[in-house]
N, C-alpha and C positions, 0 to 999 in steps of 0.2 A: 456352896456359899451363896446366899442371896445376892442379887445384883447390887442392892444398896450397900451391903457390907463390903462387896468387892470394890466399889468406888471408894469407900473409906480406906480400904487397905492400900489402894493405889496412891491415895494422898499421903499415906504414911511412908510408902516406899520412896516417893519422889522427894528430893531435897527441896527446901523452900526457895522460891525465886528471889526473895529479898536477900538471902545470903549470897547468891551468885552475883546479884547487882552490887552488893556492898563490896565484893572483892574484885570488881571489874576495873575500877578506876583508882587504883592505889599507887599508880606510878609516880604521882606528883610528890610522894613522901620522900623517896630515896633516889632522886634523879637530879642531874644538873645539866641543863641544856646549853649548848654552845653554838654560836653563829659562825659558820666557816668563813675564814678570810684567806683567800689564796693570793699570794704574791708571786712575783716572778722567781724569787729565790726559793720559795717552798716548792713551786712547780718544777724547777730545775733540779733541786736536790732530791726530790722524790722520784722523778721520772726520766732523768737524763740518761741513765743506763738503758732503760727499756726503749726509749725513743732515739737512742744513739745521738744525743745532742752534745755538741761541743761549743764552748764559748769562743766567739771570734771578736777580737778587739779587747778594749778595756772592760773590767768588771764594773759596770755602771748600771743604774736603773733597776737593780734587784729589789728595791723597795716598792716598785710600782705594783698596783693591784690588778689582777685579772678579774674583771667584774662580770663576765659571762662565760659559762662552761662550754664553749664551742670555739671553732676556728674560722677565720676569715681569710679569703684570698683577695688581696687589694688590687686586682687587675684594673677595675674601673677607676679606682682612686689614682693609680699611677698614670692613667690617661687624663686626669684632671677632673673627674666627676666625683664629687664628695657628697651628693645628696644620698641620704640613708646609709652613710658610711658607718660600718660597725667598728667604731674605735675602741670599744670596751673589750675586744677579743684579741687573742694572739693572732698576729699577721703572718701568713705563710707565703713565701715566694716559690712557686713551682716552675715547671717548664714553660708555661704560657707567659708568666711574668718575666722570666729570664729572657725569652725570645723577644718580647716587646721592648724590654729595656735595651737590648743589644741593637735594636733598630734606631735608637735615639742617639744623637750626638752627645758628647760628654757634658756640655753646658746644660742642655735640656734635662739630661738624666740627673744631674746634681740638683737642679731646681725641683724635679719631681720627688727626689729623696727628701729634700728639705720640707716640701709641702706635706709629705706623709708624716715625717717625724715631728712636725709642729703639732700634730694632733696628739691626744692623750692616749696613745696606744701603749699596751703593756710591754711588748717586745716583738722582735721579728725573727722568724726561723726560715732559713734558706734550705730547701729540701733537695733531694737527688744529688747531694754533694757538690752542687754548683759553686764556683768560685764567687766569693763575696766581693762586690765592687768596692774598691778603696774609697770612692766618694760616699758610698753608703756608710762605711765604717767611720769616716770623718764626721759626717752629719749626725750620725747616731751618738757618737762620743760627745758632740757639742750639746745635744738635746738630752743626754743621759738616758739612752735607750739601749738595752742589751740586744746583741745580735748573736744568734746561734746558727749552727749548720748541722744538717743531718743527712746521711747518705740514703735514707729511706725514700722510696717512691712517694710522691706527694699524697696520693689518696690513702696509702697505707699509713703514712704519718698522721694525716688528718683523722682517720678512724681511730687509731690508737690513742692519739692525744685527746680526742673527744671523750673516749671511754675513761681515760685517766682524770680528766677535768670533771666529768660527771660524778666520779667517786669523791673527788676533793670537795665538790660543792654539795654533796649529799648532807642532809641534816644529821647532826651528831649529838648524842646525849651520853652522859656518864651515869651508869647505874652502880650502886654500891652493893656488890655481890661477887661471888666466884662463878666462873664459867668453865664448864667441862664438856667434853665430847664423849658421849656414851653410846657406842654402837652406831655412830653416825647421827645421833640425836644431840643437838646442842642444848644444854641445860644450864640455865642461870639459877644459882642458889642464893636466895635472899634471906634476910633475917636480921634481928637486932644484933648489936655489937656484943660479942662474947657468947653467942648462942651455939657456935661451932661450925660456921660455914667453911673455914679453911681446913679444919680437922676432917669434915665430911668429904671435902674435895680431895684431901690427902688419902682417905680411905678408898676413894674411887680410883685414884692413880695407882694405888697398890693392887687393885684388881685388874690393871692393864689398860685403863682408859687414859685420856689425854687432857691435860690442863690447857685452857686458853688464857684465862686471866684469874688472878686472885685478888679478892677484896674490892678492886676497882675495875670495872669493865666498861669499855667504850662501845656504844651501839651506833651503827650507821644505817640509815634507811636508804636502801638501793631502789630508786625509782618508785618509792612507795609500795613495793611488792614484798620485800623481805628485809629482815634486820640482820646485819652482819656484825658479829662481836669480835673484839680484839682487845689486847692489853695495851696500856700506855708503854711507850718505849722504855721508860726508866725501870718499870717493874716486870717487864716481860720475862718469862721463864723462871720467875722467883716467887716464893711463897713466904709468908710470915706465920710461923707456928708458935703459939704462945708457950713459953717455957723452954723453947729451943732457939728461936730467933729466925733470921732470914736464911733460907736454903735455896740452892739452885736446883730446880727440879730436874733439868736435863742432865746435870752432873750426877745426881743421886740415883735417878731411876732410868736414865738413858734417853736418847734423843727421841724415841718413840712416845715418850710420855708428855710431849708438848705439841701444841698446834698454834700457828700464827693467828689464824682467824677461823671462825665457824659461824654458820647460820644459826640463829636462835629459833628453836622449835618448842621449847617448854620452859616455863618459869616455875620454880619450886620455892615456896616461902616456908621457912622454919619458924614456928611459934611455940612458946611455952605451953605445955599441956593445959594449965589452968587458965590461960588467956584465950583459948579457943572455945567460943561459946557453943558451937554446934559442930561436932566432929563428923566428917564425911564417912558414910557407911556404904553407899551404893555407887554413886558417881554417874547417875544418869544425866543430870544437868551439868554441862561443861562450863567451868568458870574460865574467865579470860583476864589477862593483865595487859593494859594498854601502854605501849611505848611508841612515841612519835606517830601517833594516830593509827598504829597497827595493833591488832588484838592477838595475843599469843595465849595458847592454852596454859592454864594456871592450876597448880595443885598446892594445897596447904597441908603440911605434915606437922602434927603436934610432936613436940620433943619432950621426952622424959627419960630418966635413968633406965638403962637396960634396953632401949630401942636401938636397933642397928639402922641408923639414919642413912648411911651410905647404901645399904642393901635396899632400903625402901625407895630411895631415889633411883637406883638402878632398875627396880621393877617398874617405877613410874615411867622411866624413859622407854623401857621395852613395851609397856602398854601404849604409850604415845606412838611408838613406831607401828604397832598393830593398827591403831586407829587411823594412821596415815594410809594404811593399806586397805582400809574399809572395814576392819573388824573391831567392833565395840563390844567388849565383854559384858558391860552393864546392860546395854540394850538387848543383847542376846539372852542374858539371864532373865530380864524382865519379860521378853516375849515368851520364853518357855514357861515362866510363872503364870502369865495370863492364859496360855494354852492349857495349862494344867488346871486352872480354876474354871475354865469355860464349861467342861462337862458337868462339874458339880453345880454350877449355877442353873444349868438347864434341867 
């Protein structure tokens, strides 16, 4: 084959760049962004068990907002120095703060508590299981500030609480689609209403894979590195199958058929066959789907009667797993094709 014809052949083999660009930024169509608001109540309800937190004194101040996802130790503040005081953070009393407060007489100690609680702090946590000073409980009750106690070592509590707050403050978005775990690959199945997302997810569950969310999936960006998918609390473990109704997936298929959360690795969009202008044949140019600023590999599968969509998505997930291991079938095939054409051109 002459070199000119080989170049023309290569252009025919490669999908057009305009198609890849057109399918990159479609996330704005079926998503709903939410701004995280973390209150003392939500922080306590979500992480009290893991952080071993127990409420001391009256249940007050649960409406206060935690405005920074980290922890502050108010040692300098208890000494009277409030310049650069981090009042937006959860305040933790550790061994150093406890020892310093014991060195003060009761009158000065009460004044320091009042000065601290006069600030707009969210709440106070006393670590290492130390006894909470009655003066602190009295002042906190007057200022409507919640006091908690935890037996955890101070640094371990700070590390665990910081990780928990980072997750709570992570950007979250709602995607309208079903999320499944296929061989460790998290796949989001998108498409127009009634195209068969839930039925496809049901077919994958029957093959032994796990459901993460049906129809509505919450995506959380973890430190801008990866997207973690989960289901809303109300619909978790449930599916809506048209003609049947709501089913409990765990009850019907067993506990192994569900997952609480999964990292998103692949987005599959189902479209009607007649609506797909250019059907992918080779797959050299990798398409992406953007969610919360992160680009995820994207595949468009045309839907028509007789096509086993669940099987096609299963193959797409396995192919994505191979690509993650460094093996790209389309590129390997293209390289073999070029090597085969090289002797002919010479």
